[in-house]
C-alpha positions, 0 to 999 in steps of 0.5 A, a space after each residue: 621081444 628076446 627070449 629069456 635065455 641068459 643074463 642081461 650082461 651077456 646081451 645076446 639073447 637067441 631066438 629059438 635055435 638061432 642067435 647072433 652077436 651085439 653091437 658089430 660096425 658098418 659103413 657109415 655116412 655123413 648124417 644130421 647133427 642129432 643122427 648117427 651116421 646113416 645113409 639117407 635113402 633118395 625117395 626115388 628108391 621108394 617101392 612101388 605102392 602095393 593095395 591094401 589087404 583085405 581085412 581080417 576079422 571084424 571091423 572094430 570101433 575105438 573105445 570113446 577117448 578119455 580126458 588127458 591125465 592132466 590139462 597142460 597143453 602137451 596132454 592136450 596135444 597128446 589127446 587129440 593125438 590119440 582122437 585120431 589113432 584108430 585100432 582099424 588104421 593099426 590092424 591095417 598094418 599088421 595086415 600088410 605084415 601078414 601079407 609080407 609073411 604069407 609070400 616070404 616063407 612065413 617069416 619076416 626075420 632079418 637077413 637075407 630073405 624077402 620078409 624084412 626086406 620087404 616090411 621095411 619098403 612098406 614102412 618107408 613108403 608109409 612114411 614118406 607119403 606122409 611127408 618123413 624125412 626117412 633115414 636106413 641105416 644098415 649093419 652087419 651082424 654075425 648070424 648063427 643057425 643050428 642047421 640040424 638038431 644037437 645031439 648028446 649021449 653017454 652010452 647008451 642014455 640020450 640026452 633030452 634038449 632043452 631040458 637036458 642041454 642047449 647048444 650055445 650059440 656061435 658053436 662050431 660043426 663035428 662028431 665027437 666020441 671022448 671021455 669027459 675031464 672037469 676042469 677046476 669044478 666046485 660041487 661044494 656050496 656055494 659053488 663059487 666057480 671060476 672054472 675055466 676062466 685061466 689058461 692055467 686051468 687046462 694044465 695037464 688037460 688030455 688033448 682029444 678029450 670032452 672040457 666039462 666046465 662050469 658056469 660062473 664069473 666070466 664070460 662062456 666065450 673065454 671058457 671054450 676059447 682056452 679049452 680050444 686052445 688046450 686042444 679040446 675036442 668038444 665043451 660042456 658047460 653046467 650051471 652053476 648050481 648056486 643056492 637051491 633048486 626051488 628058489 635058483 631054478 635059473 642056476 640048476 636049469 639047462 640054459 642058454 648062451 652065447 659064444 658071441 663069435 665062432 670057434 672051431 669045436 662044439 660046445 653045448 650047455 647043460 643043466 647042474 644036475 647033469 654037470 654034477 653027474 658027469 664029473 662024479 664019473 671018471 671020464 666017461 665017454 659022451 658022444 655030441 654031434 652038432 651041425 652049425 652055420 656061422 657067417 655075416 649077414 646085412 640088415 637095417 634100421 629105419 628112422 623118421 622125422 619131419 623135415 622141419 627141425 624146431 631147435 629142442 630136444 628129440 622124444 624118440 618112439 621105438 620098436 622092433 620091425 624083424 620076427 623070428 625065423 619061426 613065424 610072421 612075428 604079428 604080436 611080436 612085434 608087427 604090433 608095436 611096430 603098426 601101432 608107432 607108425 600108425 601114430 606117426 602117420 597121424 601126428 603127420 597129420 597134426 603137426 601141419 597145423 601146430 609144430 611142438 617145440 621139440 623134435 619127434 623120431 621115430 625108429 623101426 630096429 633090425 635084428 632085435 630077435 637075434 639079440 637087440 643088434 639093430 637097437 645097440 648098433 644105432 646108440 654105438 653110432 651116437 657121439 656124445 652129443 647127440 646122446 645128449 640131445 635125445 630126451 628120452 626113448 620110448 620103446 613098444 614090444 608086443 602090445 597086443 598079446 591074446 591074453 594080456 597083461 598091461 605092463 609098464 616098464 618098471 623105470 625105478 625097480 621098484 617091483 623089484 623083479 629079478 635081473 631087473 635094473 633101474 632106468 636113468 634118472 627120468 625112466 619113473 616119472 616116464 613109468 608114471 605117466 603111462 600108469 596115470 594114462 592106463 588109470 585115466 582110461 579106468 585101466 589097471 598096470 602091472 611093472 614090466 621089469 627093465 631085464 634087458 630083453 627089448 631095445 630100451 637095454 641099448 638107451 638106458 646102457 647110455 645114461 638116456 631115460 626110458 620107458 614104454 608098454 608091453 602086454 607079456 610074453 611067454 609068462 603064464 597068466 596068473 589068476 590074480 592078473 586074470 583079477 586085474 585084466 581078465 582072460 584065462 587063467 593058467 594060459 600064457 600071455 601070448 601061447 604063440 610067442 615065437 613060434 609059426 602061430 604068431 599070425 593073424 590066421 593062425 594054425 594050431 599045430 598041437 592040441 594044447 595050443 588048439 584048446 588055449 585058443 579056444 579058452 582064448 576065444 571063449 574070453 574074448 570073442 571078436 576082439 581076438 583076432 588071430 593071435 591079437 588082441 584089438 583090447 590092449 592093441 587099441 589101448 596102447 596106440 592110444 597110451 604111443 599117441 598120447 605120450 608122443 603129443 605130451 613130450 613133443 610140447 613138454 619135458 618137464 616129466 622127465 626128471 633132469 630135462 629142463 622144461 620146453 618152452 610152449 609156442 
C-alpha cells in the first residue's frame, strides 16, 4: 500500500525517500481479446524449480469453515474453494518471498535489483505448474531517489525533515544559498492560493532567488516549472493553511508531493508555519542542498488465466507484488500476493471438475509502491471493449497486519472518510458481500475508504466496480477498534509498515519497535509469525476464495451486471 502523503488527485504517492510517475507507455504486443497489449512469455523461459523454504514459526491449523453467506451455487463453489485454501499454504509463499528478499539485499522492490524479478519468477513458476496461461506485461517508469538526505537551513537554524520539510520527488540536485522571494502568496484566511500557477506570477522575479510558493489550485510541477523558467535557483512550496491546524492538519503540516518528471532545480515542501515565517521575513537567505537521482527503469506485471475461456465476463483479482526499497514487504504486500496465489492454485484444481461460466483472471502488479504504476499501466492499455468485459476488480493489499483490523473497501463511501470516494455502481454490493462473509464467520468489519492508496484506484477511475479487504497500515489502533478486533490499543496496525522489519524474521532497531512487538506477542502468541498475523491471513484468504467462487458462477450481486447463466 502506498504511503499516505498527498491527495488522490496526484495519484503518485512516494515510498520513504522514493517516488515515481504514474502510467508511462511501454512496448505492447498482440494480446487476447479481453487483455491489454502484452508479451506472453514462453514456457521454456520459466525458472527452474526452487527447493522449498524452511518453515518459519509454528504450524497453524486452519479454522473450521463456516457455511456460505447464502445458499446459491456460486457461494457453494466459493465455500468448497475456501475449504481447500489453508493458511499453511499461504505461509509457504511468504517463506519463499522472505528467502528471495534475504538473497536480494532485504528488499523485493520493483526495478533493476534481484528481489522483484525473483518474486515474479516464483509466482509464474507456481502458476504454470498449475496449468495457467501466464502473461507478463513490461512497462517503463521514471524512477526518483534521494541519494543523500536533503538539508534546509536559515542562517544558524536547521529545519527538520520530515516535520518541517520534505523533498518534492523529481526535484533536481544542487546547493543553493540565496534570498527567499514570496510569489503571490496569501496569508489571509481563507487563504485561497494560485501562487505560481501562471508565468505572470513571476513578473519582476529576481534571477537566482529562491521562489516561495503556496500550495493550491494547480499541480506542483506547474508551479516549479514556472519558477525554473523565471530563473529561480530553488523552490520552497508551503502548505496552503486552509481551515484550522487542529481540524485540518493536512493543510498545515509538512507534506509529500511529486513533480511527476525531473526538473533541474532543488524543490522542497514545508509546513504552513515555516512558509508563513519565511513570507514575513524580508528576503532572508536560506540554504538548500539536494542530491537526487532520476532515471527510466523497467518492471513487469503478471496476469494468469486458465486456458479454457467460457465466453462470460471476467472477474479480476489482484495484489501488488513489489515491496518498498527499505524492506522485504512480507505484509505489504507479500501477504496479499501470497493469498491470491494460493487461491489461484486451488481454483485451478477445482475447475478441472467443473468450469464456471465466467473467466477469472489473477494479477500481480509491479511498482505499486512507486505510485500504483503497474495497475495504472494495465488499465491504460485496455480498450473500451476490454474494460466492459471486466465485471469487477477485487484488490487485496496488506491482509496480515500484526495488530489488525478487518477492513472492507467502502464501496459507497457511507463511512464518509477523508479523501475517500464512492466506487462505481456495483462496488457497494461487493462491500456488502465481504461484510456478510465476515459476519458468517462471527467477525466484525470496519470500512476502508477508497482514497486511492492501492491498485483499485485505476479500475475505479475506469468505471469498473471494485472491492476487497485490508488489515490496516500506519494508523494507530484505538480502544474502540480493540473492542471490535482485539489487539493492542495505541499501537499501529502495522508498526513495521514500509520498514526493514516487515519480515518473517524481523530485527527491531529501536526500543519503540521492541516494546510494540512485545505487547503484540503477549496479545497474539503463536498467531504472530514475524510481522504476519495468521488470524486475518487465514480469514481473508478464505474471503478471497469465497468471492472467486461466488463471482465466477454468478455476477448478480454486482449492480448493473446481468446474471450469468448457471451451467
